[in-house]
Backbone bond lengths (Angstrom), bond angles and torsions (degrees), N, CA, C in turn:
res aa  C-N    CA-C-N  psi(-1)  N-CA   C-N-CA  omega(-1)  CA-C   N-CA-C  phi
1 M - - - 1.408 - - 1.520 116.38 -
2 A 1.430 112.01 -32.45 1.463 120.09 -177.43 1.555 110.29 -67.53
3 W 1.276 117.04 -37.20 1.451 119.05 175.86 1.519 116.83 -70.48
4 E 1.323 115.71 -28.39 1.462 121.64 174.69 1.507 107.52 -70.21
5 I 1.315 120.66 -37.66 1.379 120.80 179.74 1.493 111.26 -73.04
6 E 1.374 116.23 -35.02 1.386 118.88 174.58 1.598 115.59 -65.63
7 N 1.338 114.74 -32.76 1.459 123.11 -175.19 1.541 103.81 -69.14
8 S 1.238 120.95 -39.82 1.480 128.50 178.95 1.513 112.45 -57.31
9 Y 1.355 116.98 -14.00 1.464 118.07 -172.36 1.772 99.71 -117.56
10 F 1.254 116.20 -33.75 1.531 117.03 -156.19 1.574 109.07 -127.31
11 M 1.321 121.52 -8.73 1.437 122.28 -177.01 1.596 108.40 -92.79
12 N 1.291 117.97 115.69 1.440 123.28 174.44 1.641 113.60 -35.14
13 V 1.212 117.32 119.54 1.524 124.83 -176.06 1.569 109.49 -54.23
14 N 1.360 112.49 -41.46 1.475 112.52 -176.15 1.551 111.90 -68.92
15 H 1.493 113.59 -31.59 1.455 113.35 172.82 1.443 115.33 -70.20
16 Q 1.312 113.36 -30.75 1.556 118.34 175.15 1.454 111.77 -61.57
17 V 1.386 115.13 -52.53 1.462 115.97 177.66 1.564 117.18 -63.09
18 E 1.284 121.23 -30.61 1.315 126.73 178.02 1.665 107.54 -66.30
19 M 1.263 112.11 -44.67 1.493 119.97 -178.41 1.601 108.59 -63.84
20 V 1.243 111.96 -49.42 1.482 117.26 176.57 1.621 112.36 -55.39
21 C 1.286 109.55 -44.85 1.637 113.95 177.64 1.414 110.32 -58.69
22 N 1.339 118.10 -40.21 1.398 117.06 -178.47 1.478 117.64 -70.75
23 I 1.409 117.56 -32.28 1.370 126.32 173.32 1.478 110.32 -60.80
24 L 1.375 117.75 -50.79 1.362 124.66 -170.88 1.596 109.50 -67.81
25 S 1.364 113.56 -37.89 1.556 118.74 177.89 1.477 113.61 -60.62
26 K 1.370 115.97 -27.38 1.418 115.73 -177.40 1.546 114.55 -102.27
27 D 1.333 118.69 2.95 1.373 122.39 174.96 1.571 115.18 -81.79
28 K 1.178 117.77 106.48 1.524 121.91 -172.69 1.563 109.78 -65.25
29 K 1.362 117.87 -21.18 1.368 121.40 -176.70 1.513 111.95 -73.77
30 L 1.287 118.14 -19.25 1.430 127.00 -172.38 1.516 111.12 -101.80
31 Q 1.266 119.82 -1.00 1.516 117.05 -172.45 1.542 113.54 -65.20
32 N 1.306 117.26 -20.96 1.451 115.30 175.40 1.555 113.56 -88.10
33 G 1.351 116.02 6.85 1.446 113.69 -177.81 1.566 108.82 115.39
34 Y 1.390 117.48 154.81 1.354 124.11 175.13 1.544 113.27 -148.70
35 N 1.328 114.87 164.32 1.392 121.87 170.89 1.568 109.36 -98.19
36 A 1.337 119.86 146.39 1.427 122.55 172.24 1.374 122.43 -124.98
37 M 1.280 124.83 144.55 1.443 128.71 177.97 1.446 109.58 -128.45
38 G 1.312 120.28 138.38 1.381 131.49 173.46 1.423 118.75 -129.39
39 F 1.288 116.47 127.29 1.509 119.77 -173.74 1.636 109.96 -115.33
40 S 1.269 108.76 126.16 1.456 122.14 -178.25 1.556 105.92 62.53
41 Q 1.352 119.29 -130.02 1.423 119.85 -176.46 1.479 112.25 -62.05
42 G 1.309 116.75 -18.59 1.456 120.53 178.52 1.564 112.26 -64.26
43 G 1.398 113.48 -23.52 1.373 123.37 -179.69 1.527 115.92 -61.90
44 Q 1.448 114.11 -48.31 1.447 120.19 175.60 1.502 109.12 -73.01
45 F 1.336 119.42 -26.90 1.589 121.30 -178.39 1.461 106.94 -68.54
46 I 1.376 117.38 -46.62 1.454 121.77 -175.71 1.460 115.09 -66.62
47 R 1.433 109.59 -34.37 1.490 118.34 173.78 1.468 110.64 -58.18
48 A 1.324 118.63 -41.50 1.446 127.18 174.71 1.529 109.54 -53.99
49 V 1.267 116.07 -45.25 1.467 121.53 -178.92 1.531 104.37 -60.65
50 A 1.349 119.56 -51.09 1.442 121.82 -179.99 1.481 111.19 -52.46
51 Q 1.329 120.19 -39.07 1.384 121.49 -169.70 1.609 110.97 -81.98
52 R 1.290 117.72 -31.82 1.389 129.64 -170.24 1.527 110.73 -100.57
53 C 1.132 120.68 -27.76 1.526 117.43 -175.39 1.606 110.32 -129.64
54 P 1.279 117.47 91.10 1.529 122.67 -175.51 1.512 109.87 -74.51
55 S 1.316 119.05 -9.65 1.488 118.05 -172.84 1.494 109.51 -133.33
56 P 1.284 115.18 121.08 1.481 129.61 -1.28 1.489 114.75 -68.85
57 A 1.307 118.10 163.22 1.507 123.52 -170.02 1.552 106.51 -77.73
58 M 1.342 111.29 134.67 1.398 117.49 171.55 1.571 105.18 -88.27
59 K 1.248 119.74 132.64 1.415 122.76 -176.11 1.544 110.38 -93.00
60 N 1.322 117.82 -61.93 1.456 121.20 176.60 1.561 107.53 -119.68
61 L 1.359 117.99 145.80 1.420 127.17 177.19 1.484 108.48 -117.55
62 I 1.327 119.78 120.16 1.419 117.04 174.03 1.470 109.25 -130.98
63 T 1.417 112.22 128.25 1.497 121.47 -176.37 1.556 109.77 -111.84
64 F 1.232 114.93 137.10 1.434 121.77 174.96 1.581 114.42 -110.00
65 G 1.302 117.43 108.38 1.434 119.51 179.10 1.516 114.18 59.94
66 A 1.473 116.62 26.42 1.426 115.72 175.35 1.490 117.42 -71.35
67 Q 1.276 110.90 160.11 1.481 117.41 -174.79 1.614 108.53 -105.21
68 H 1.367 111.35 71.22 1.430 115.45 -171.76 1.572 114.85 -64.74
69 Q 1.339 113.34 -25.47 1.484 117.23 175.45 1.485 112.50 -113.47
70 G 1.346 113.44 18.54 1.494 119.28 172.49 1.539 109.87 91.45
71 V 1.320 112.54 -170.90 1.494 121.08 173.92 1.486 112.07 -135.12
72 Y 1.296 111.76 161.13 1.524 112.74 173.33 1.564 101.71 -134.76
73 G 1.274 117.44 64.43 1.443 124.68 177.77 1.489 111.23 154.06
74 L 1.247 117.31 152.38 1.486 124.56 -177.26 1.526 109.23 -128.53
75 P 1.274 120.06 55.38 1.581 114.94 168.47 1.473 114.29 -65.72
76 H 1.357 115.05 156.84 1.471 122.23 178.05 1.373 114.90 46.48
77 C 1.402 118.58 59.72 1.376 126.85 -172.40 1.535 115.49 -119.46
78 P 1.308 118.56 59.16 1.445 137.12 -18.38 1.552 114.26 -75.87
79 G 1.274 117.97 -7.49 1.434 119.46 -179.23 1.460 115.01 -173.68
80 E 1.287 119.82 160.78 1.509 123.32 -172.85 1.441 110.20 -61.20
81 S 1.367 125.59 -27.38 1.446 128.34 -169.31 1.570 103.20 -89.58
82 S 1.278 121.56 -7.27 1.524 120.62 -176.35 1.516 109.01 -74.37
83 H 1.326 108.19 126.05 1.608 115.05 -175.96 1.500 110.57 -71.22
84 I 1.268 116.59 -34.92 1.470 123.27 -179.52 1.615 107.95 -70.03
85 C 1.269 118.79 -39.14 1.463 116.72 175.48 1.548 114.65 -68.56
86 N 1.345 109.99 -39.89 1.586 113.07 177.10 1.566 109.22 -59.47
87 W 1.369 111.25 -40.68 1.457 113.87 -177.42 1.570 108.94 -65.76
88 I 1.262 119.61 -40.20 1.415 123.83 -174.02 1.552 104.90 -68.44
89 R 1.269 120.95 -44.52 1.536 120.90 -178.70 1.484 103.31 -61.80
90 K 1.347 122.01 -47.84 1.450 119.24 -178.35 1.543 112.89 -55.85
91 M 1.355 118.37 -45.35 1.442 119.08 -179.74 1.437 116.61 -65.09
92 L 1.428 113.94 -33.28 1.504 121.88 175.12 1.528 112.27 -63.81
93 N 1.365 113.74 -43.12 1.315 117.14 -173.70 1.598 109.35 -75.35
94 L 1.355 119.55 -28.57 1.461 120.64 175.42 1.446 113.74 -71.48
95 G 1.326 115.59 -38.11 1.480 115.30 179.24 1.485 113.15 175.78
96 A 1.317 117.74 79.86 1.419 123.38 -176.73 1.506 112.09 -62.81
97 Y 1.358 118.97 -24.72 1.399 119.25 -175.93 1.469 115.79 -105.23
98 S 1.408 117.20 16.35 1.498 116.31 170.80 1.391 108.23 -75.77
99 S 1.307 117.66 152.88 1.462 122.32 -178.96 1.509 116.57 -57.41
100 P 1.308 117.25 -44.39 1.642 115.41 -178.65 1.611 106.93 -60.12
101 I 1.270 118.84 -44.00 1.423 124.58 -172.07 1.540 106.16 -68.66
102 Q 1.294 116.93 -43.13 1.485 119.64 -178.29 1.455 110.50 -65.05
103 Q 1.274 120.46 -38.59 1.432 128.63 -175.37 1.577 112.25 -73.04
104 H 1.402 114.47 -35.01 1.389 116.33 -170.33 1.614 114.81 -117.57
105 L 1.274 117.88 -2.47 1.572 117.33 -178.20 1.500 105.27 -124.46
106 V 1.234 114.97 114.78 1.486 124.52 -175.58 1.412 113.08 -59.84
107 Q 1.290 121.60 -41.63 1.496 119.50 -175.33 1.516 108.94 -74.37
108 A 1.283 121.41 -16.28 1.475 122.68 177.91 1.556 107.02 -75.34
109 E 1.313 115.56 -22.47 1.519 114.94 -172.89 1.632 110.03 -80.74
110 Y 1.398 112.12 -9.63 1.586 111.02 165.74 1.456 107.96 -130.45
111 W 1.266 120.46 36.90 1.410 126.64 170.04 1.616 104.35 -83.25
112 H 1.338 110.26 125.94 1.476 116.51 -174.23 1.451 107.94 -126.51
113 D 1.297 121.83 101.11 1.438 130.88 -178.76 1.539 110.70 -80.06
114 P 1.292 125.89 103.31 1.431 120.51 -179.36 1.559 114.24 -71.97
115 L 1.378 115.38 -11.57 1.409 118.70 -178.35 1.505 108.52 -89.96
116 N 1.304 116.00 -10.94 1.513 117.52 178.61 1.594 106.75 -136.77
117 E 1.266 114.95 64.89 1.508 117.25 -175.97 1.467 111.16 -62.02
118 D 1.330 121.35 -40.97 1.509 119.13 -175.77 1.597 107.11 -68.83
119 L 1.384 122.22 -36.24 1.366 122.37 -179.23 1.603 109.21 -64.40
120 Y 1.322 113.53 -41.79 1.502 123.35 175.67 1.473 105.53 -55.98
121 R 1.198 122.42 -62.30 1.504 135.84 -164.84 1.574 102.36 -56.68
122 N 1.300 116.67 -51.03 1.464 121.49 -169.42 1.543 112.94 -82.83
123 N 1.346 119.36 -15.76 1.466 122.32 -173.72 1.519 118.33 -118.61
124 S 1.272 113.57 -11.99 1.540 121.68 -173.21 1.583 101.05 -76.74
125 I 1.342 115.06 115.46 1.528 119.78 176.64 1.378 115.35 -77.68
126 F 1.362 117.38 -13.23 1.542 118.38 -173.92 1.525 106.62 -123.06
127 L 1.223 121.01 -75.66 1.432 126.09 -164.17 1.558 115.62 -58.68
128 A 1.325 110.47 -48.30 1.492 119.58 172.87 1.496 114.25 -54.24
129 E 1.443 111.32 -38.97 1.399 116.75 -174.13 1.567 110.87 -72.81
130 I 1.397 115.15 -46.41 1.435 114.26 -179.32 1.448 113.20 -78.86
131 N 1.339 120.78 -9.31 1.578 120.23 169.65 1.436 111.07 -95.66
132 Q 1.330 120.35 17.42 1.502 120.32 176.57 1.544 115.34 56.92
133 E 1.202 114.07 40.26 1.482 116.97 -175.04 1.619 111.44 -77.86
134 R 1.309 114.02 -33.14 1.510 114.80 -172.93 1.553 108.58 -101.47
135 R 1.356 116.00 -37.13 1.513 119.65 -176.89 1.596 105.44 -154.82
136 I 1.297 111.73 160.40 1.426 119.24 178.12 1.565 111.63 -91.01
137 N 1.212 117.95 120.38 1.395 126.79 169.85 1.465 106.51 -102.30
138 E 1.366 113.03 104.72 1.526 118.49 -176.29 1.461 113.45 -60.64
139 S 1.310 114.97 -35.71 1.418 115.42 -174.74 1.683 113.32 -67.20
140 Y 1.277 114.69 -28.35 1.466 120.78 169.59 1.436 111.01 -61.66
141 K 1.358 120.11 -45.39 1.441 123.90 179.90 1.551 112.11 -65.68
142 E 1.366 112.56 -45.34 1.407 121.14 -177.22 1.600 107.40 -62.25
143 N 1.248 117.66 -46.66 1.418 118.47 -172.07 1.529 113.07 -72.23
144 L 1.357 111.52 -41.11 1.571 111.75 173.00 1.490 117.09 -61.15
145 M 1.382 113.61 -31.87 1.515 114.61 173.56 1.448 119.67 -71.47
146 K 1.258 115.27 -11.11 1.504 120.66 173.89 1.480 113.77 -72.86
147 L 1.315 118.51 -16.15 1.479 122.25 -177.01 1.647 103.94 -63.77
148 N 1.357 113.70 146.12 1.394 123.47 169.08 1.396 109.44 -70.06
149 K 1.249 122.61 -49.56 1.443 133.48 -179.17 1.426 114.49 -140.36
150 F 1.291 121.71 140.77 1.434 128.83 169.94 1.488 103.41 -121.89
151 V 1.372 115.58 108.36 1.447 121.78 179.24 1.567 107.32 -107.00
152 M 1.406 110.80 132.45 1.444 117.77 -179.19 1.548 103.66 -125.18
153 V 1.384 114.25 121.31 1.414 126.74 173.92 1.444 116.10 -93.83
154 K 1.300 118.90 114.46 1.566 125.75 176.52 1.500 108.37 -99.87
155 F 1.416 115.38 136.41 1.445 121.52 178.15 1.522 104.65 -105.12
156 L 1.373 116.75 110.51 1.393 124.87 -166.89 1.579 111.22 -65.00
157 K 1.294 116.57 -27.28 1.441 122.17 178.79 1.477 115.02 -106.56
158 D 1.388 113.07 26.09 1.464 117.92 -175.56 1.453 113.11 -68.53
159 L 1.436 115.84 124.68 1.471 121.00 -177.97 1.496 108.99 -108.38
160 T 1.271 118.08 11.60 1.563 123.21 -179.45 1.511 112.84 -106.75
161 V 1.319 115.33 -42.76 1.431 118.19 -176.27 1.487 112.62 -93.87
162 D 1.407 120.92 121.89 1.361 127.60 -176.29 1.503 113.71 -122.76
163 P 1.294 119.14 106.01 1.474 129.19 9.71 1.598 110.86 -92.48
164 V 1.325 114.13 154.07 1.556 115.28 -176.41 1.539 107.54 -64.43
165 D 1.333 118.62 -24.37 1.407 120.05 -176.29 1.452 112.37 -62.56
166 S 1.375 121.60 -18.89 1.421 127.97 173.78 1.506 111.41 -49.63
167 E 1.307 117.86 -34.49 1.382 125.44 -174.20 1.425 114.85 -66.15
168 W 1.272 117.23 -19.09 1.491 126.23 172.73 1.475 109.17 -115.58
169 F 1.283 123.90 21.75 1.437 126.55 -177.31 1.503 117.51 69.70
170 G 1.327 113.55 22.03 1.557 115.29 170.45 1.401 108.23 -96.83
171 F 1.426 116.22 172.53 1.482 119.02 -179.43 1.527 105.71 -163.77
172 Y 1.385 113.83 -177.99 1.377 121.63 175.64 1.538 110.62 -69.60
173 K 1.282 120.85 146.46 1.393 121.89 173.24 1.500 105.81 -74.38
174 A 1.422 114.17 150.36 1.485 122.28 -171.84 1.541 105.51 -58.42
175 G 1.340 111.14 143.29 1.468 122.61 167.19 1.568 118.67 86.56
176 Q 1.365 110.54 3.04 1.553 117.64 176.06 1.487 108.99 -157.40
177 A 1.262 119.91 175.08 1.400 125.38 179.64 1.473 115.42 -133.04
178 K 1.325 116.12 48.99 1.478 120.57 -179.66 1.499 108.71 -133.09
179 D 1.343 120.62 -61.91 1.412 122.83 -179.62 1.495 111.63 -79.40
180 T 1.343 117.91 142.58 1.472 125.91 179.96 1.534 113.17 -115.50
181 Y 1.266 112.00 158.36 1.519 119.87 167.01 1.436 108.84 -112.26
182 S 1.345 112.46 164.03 1.576 121.33 178.87 1.478 106.17 -95.04
183 L 1.334 115.63 171.09 1.506 121.28 171.85 1.544 110.42 -56.40
184 Q 1.425 116.16 -46.96 1.377 117.45 -178.97 1.493 117.57 -61.96
185 E 1.336 115.53 -19.42 1.479 123.03 178.99 1.434 112.65 -88.52
186 S 1.305 117.05 -13.82 1.539 121.10 -171.14 1.547 113.70 -81.09
187 V 1.333 112.36 152.87 1.521 115.66 172.51 1.468 111.81 -57.84
188 L 1.336 118.43 -34.37 1.425 121.86 -177.39 1.496 112.04 -59.02
189 Y 1.407 117.80 -36.78 1.399 123.25 176.29 1.445 115.67 -85.50
190 Q 1.314 119.69 -39.95 1.467 121.26 -176.86 1.572 110.83 -70.00
191 E 1.389 115.88 -35.87 1.428 114.33 178.52 1.584 106.71 -92.51
192 D 1.202 120.60 2.05 1.541 129.16 175.79 1.549 103.69 54.65
193 R 1.272 121.35 45.48 1.523 120.59 -179.86 1.509 116.85 -69.22
194 L 1.334 113.81 -11.82 1.574 118.29 177.32 1.506 114.58 -124.47
195 G 1.366 114.32 -4.05 1.375 120.64 174.44 1.593 111.53 93.75
196 L 1.305 114.65 6.46 1.505 121.46 -172.09 1.466 106.93 -72.95
197 K 1.361 124.01 -31.45 1.455 120.25 175.66 1.450 113.81 -69.77
198 A 1.300 119.11 -36.17 1.442 121.92 175.69 1.452 111.38 -67.93
199 M 1.349 117.14 -42.07 1.429 119.77 172.98 1.437 118.03 -59.16
200 D 1.352 112.09 -39.48 1.565 117.49 173.23 1.480 114.53 -59.46
201 E 1.281 114.65 -47.20 1.468 122.75 -178.75 1.480 110.53 -65.89
202 A 1.333 116.41 -27.60 1.545 122.16 177.69 1.459 113.69 -86.20
203 G 1.387 117.27 -0.30 1.390 120.61 178.73 1.601 112.49 80.84
204 K 1.249 114.81 13.46 1.487 117.06 -178.03 1.440 118.83 -90.58
205 L 1.398 120.00 -2.17 1.352 123.26 175.94 1.579 107.90 -105.33
206 E 1.333 113.50 138.24 1.431 121.56 177.90 1.486 111.67 -124.99
207 F 1.296 118.46 124.69 1.516 121.40 179.60 1.537 107.93 -111.99
208 L 1.313 107.89 109.30 1.648 115.26 177.19 1.430 111.53 -107.25
209 T 1.353 116.76 156.67 1.393 119.80 -179.27 1.641 108.32 -132.41
210 V 1.361 112.30 149.90 1.391 117.36 171.28 1.512 108.90 -129.83
211 D 1.329 115.95 135.47 1.541 121.84 -170.45 1.530 103.65 -84.93
212 G 1.282 119.39 62.36 1.490 122.62 -175.42 1.472 114.76 -153.06
213 D 1.356 115.56 -176.26 1.446 119.63 -179.87 1.573 104.28 -89.83
214 H 1.303 117.03 -179.73 1.395 128.39 -169.25 1.608 107.74 -59.45
215 L 1.445 107.51 117.97 1.417 122.02 175.91 1.543 112.36 68.92
216 Q 1.277 118.59 19.54 1.436 117.98 -173.64 1.718 103.39 -103.64
217 F 1.227 111.18 110.20 1.512 116.83 176.37 1.518 105.96 -148.09
218 S 1.277 115.37 157.63 1.427 123.77 -174.41 1.518 108.19 -90.89
219 K 1.283 118.25 162.91 1.420 126.39 177.54 1.546 109.93 -62.93
220 E 1.355 111.33 -40.89 1.452 117.44 -179.18 1.604 114.83 -69.40
221 W 1.289 111.28 -29.06 1.559 115.49 176.06 1.452 105.34 -77.47
222 F 1.247 125.79 -39.60 1.481 125.57 176.97 1.647 111.71 -59.53
223 I 1.342 110.72 -45.62 1.473 111.10 -179.25 1.493 112.39 -63.80
224 N 1.322 118.91 -45.81 1.363 129.71 -178.74 1.549 115.39 -62.40
225 N 1.354 112.71 -43.41 1.457 117.75 -171.79 1.507 115.85 -107.40
226 I 1.294 120.69 -16.13 1.558 121.21 -174.42 1.520 110.48 -118.47
227 V 1.322 114.09 -36.45 1.534 114.29 -175.52 1.516 107.73 -56.54
228 P 1.321 123.80 -42.57 1.463 122.01 -175.71 1.511 116.06 -52.83
229 Y 1.417 114.40 -26.70 1.531 117.94 176.29 1.336 114.74 -80.66
230 L 1.350 118.15 -5.81 1.565 121.58 -171.75 1.454 108.73 -102.32
231 K 1.296 121.45 -6.41 1.477 121.63 -177.45 1.490 111.80 -82.41
């Protein structure tokens, strides 16, 4: 378990996604398709699996508090007294987009600085790539659009994800860190760079909310709102 926790901080996300894709491709129980759920940063990681690895087929993708447009802050990680979190904050402040930090610090790979959009776009080795920021990979778009449903759960009182709009593909408007835009207002949607606009128009996107903090939901809420997508 200790190495799994360590990997969530220090194992290159692209390597993690590749490893998961290899495991899924060899699992005979999944050959007829499967449903996937991703929690917090696992949400954008499992979305990368959907985009990069179409076999076996992912049927429904459900993300809980995922940072689909990244984060610009790491509160509650898991607490102010955490030495590892303090070190991560220091590294991100010093140079989130330097090659060594991008290659070896997971949180840097979805660090999205709205004050330096060009720096983010040109140097993010994971998030900018899967969000089609630099170029269009048609297979990413085609594979994601094969989903029956893409369900995104936003936690309305989330004190961990900054900004919380990222859980629905929103983010801070460029040049500042106060006002945000929605998915529908984004270039990603308007140019349909990832197929999200087409999916939205086809009724494939579901936007759910929980009136709680990060990943805080009841068993009853899960049964009523999530289980129907898993059948």
